[in-house]
N, C-alpha and C positions, 0 to 999 in steps of 0.2 A: 390488509396489504394486498394490492393487486398482484396477481401471479405474473403479470408481464413486467413488473418493475425490476430494475437492476439491484443487485446486491453489490455494494462497493466497500472493499476492505481498505482501511487506512491504518497507519501505525508506524512505529519505528522499524527500521531494518531489523531483521532477526526475530520478529514477533510471529512469523509464520504465514504471512499474507499469501505468498505464492502457493505454498503447499495446501493451505486451507481453501484457497480459491479453486484450485484444481479439483479438490474433493467435492466442494459445493456444486461446481458446474456439472460434474458427473452425476451427482445425486438428483439435481433439479433438471438435468438435460438442458441447461442454459449454455450459451456460448461463453467460453473463457477468454478474457482479455487481460493481458499483462501490459499495463501502460508503458513501463520501461522497455519491454521487448518491442512494443509497437513503435516507440520513438527510435529505438536502434534500427529497426527495419526501415523506417521512413528516412532516417538520416544516413543510413549505410555505414554505420560504425558503432562501436560499443559506447556505452555511457562514459566510461573512463576516457576513451579517446575523444569524445565530444567535449568533456570537461577540459581536457588538455588543449584541444585545438581551438575551441570557441568560448570556453568559460561557463561557469555555473549559470549566469544570467541567461545565456543563449539556451542552455538546456532547460531551464525553468519555463522559458517561452515556448519551446517545442513541446514540453510536457503539458502545459496548459492548452495548447492547440489540440494536441492528441486527445486529451481528456474531453474537451468539448465535442470533438468529432465522434468519439466513441459513445458519448452519452446521448447522441441523436437516436440511438437504438434502444430497444428494451430486451428483456429476458437474457441478461448477461450477468456473469459474475466478473467483477473487475478488481484486479489487484493493482493498487497504486504504489508509486514510490513513496518512501517515508516523508519526503519533503513537499509533496503535493499540497499539503495543508498550509504551506507558508504564504500562499496567496489567497486572500479572502474570496476573490471571485471563483477560485476552484472549489472552496468549501460551499459556496452558495450553489454552484451548478451541480455539485454532488448531492446536496440536500434536496434539491428540487427534482432531480432525475433518478433517485434511487433511495434504497434503504442503506444507510451508512453504518458500518460496523467497525469500531476501533479495536485493534488488537494491541494489548500491552504485555509487558514482561519486565521482570526485575533486571536492572542494568547488568548484574553479574551473569545472568542467563543469556542476555543478548550478546555480551562479550564472548561467552563460550560458543554460542551458535554461529557467530560471524568470524571468529578467529581463523586466520589462514585464508580468508576470502580476499582475493586481489582485485575484485571487480567493484569495489565500493570506494569511489574516489574521496568521499568525505571522511574516510577513516585513515587517510595517510598519516603516518607518524604513530603516536601512541594510541592504539585503537580503544583501549579501555577509557583513557582520559577523554578522547573525542566523543565516545558514546555517552559518557556522563554529561559532557558539555552540551551535546545536541539534545539529550533528553531534558536537561534543565531549560534550554532555550525554547523547547517545544512543549513544555509540560501542560500548557493550556490549549494547545493548538488542536487537539483531538477531541475536545469536549463537546463539539457540536454533533458528534455521532449519535445516532438513534439508539445504539446498543454498544456496550463495551464488554470485552472478554479479556481477562488476564490469562495469558497462555503459559505463564511461568511453569506451572506444575501439571499442565495438561498435554495430552498427545494431540496431534492434528485431528485425529478422528473424534476425540472428545470435544474439541473446539467446534468442529463441523456440526456435531450433534446438537450442541448448545445453540449455535446460530440457527440451525434449521428449526429447532423447537420454538424459538422466538419468531422466526420469519413466518412460520405456518400458522401462527395464532390467528 
């Protein structure tokens, strides 16, 4: 694995992508990129506001553009939004331009981690039911990853160590 390649974290919301990305970027001295945060900065509003004002399709277009833009560079740790894998072209550009790591967790743990979060527009209504539905819809979407870590019973530091051990091989 080239040291200049990107590490790209994919997975459901609540699996630890943002926290682990921050730890990886510090350890590797790579630039940290949060695609959702970059979209918010570019659009001048939060993702929930974007969903409300322009819809999910508009957000997915903005997310795809941002992902492609970010992946023009190397030596980055990139935390993606959970739905970035819904578009095949996003999966292809990630596979081509980095080492893709899928983070997973049991549905009950995800529910616990994201409960009380008001910045997740896809969880409007019954969060537990929505998480289980989304996980079922996306159960095969993360399979293209080069490496997968189940974060259910692991701390962010443990997940980071596992990823680094495989990345540095």
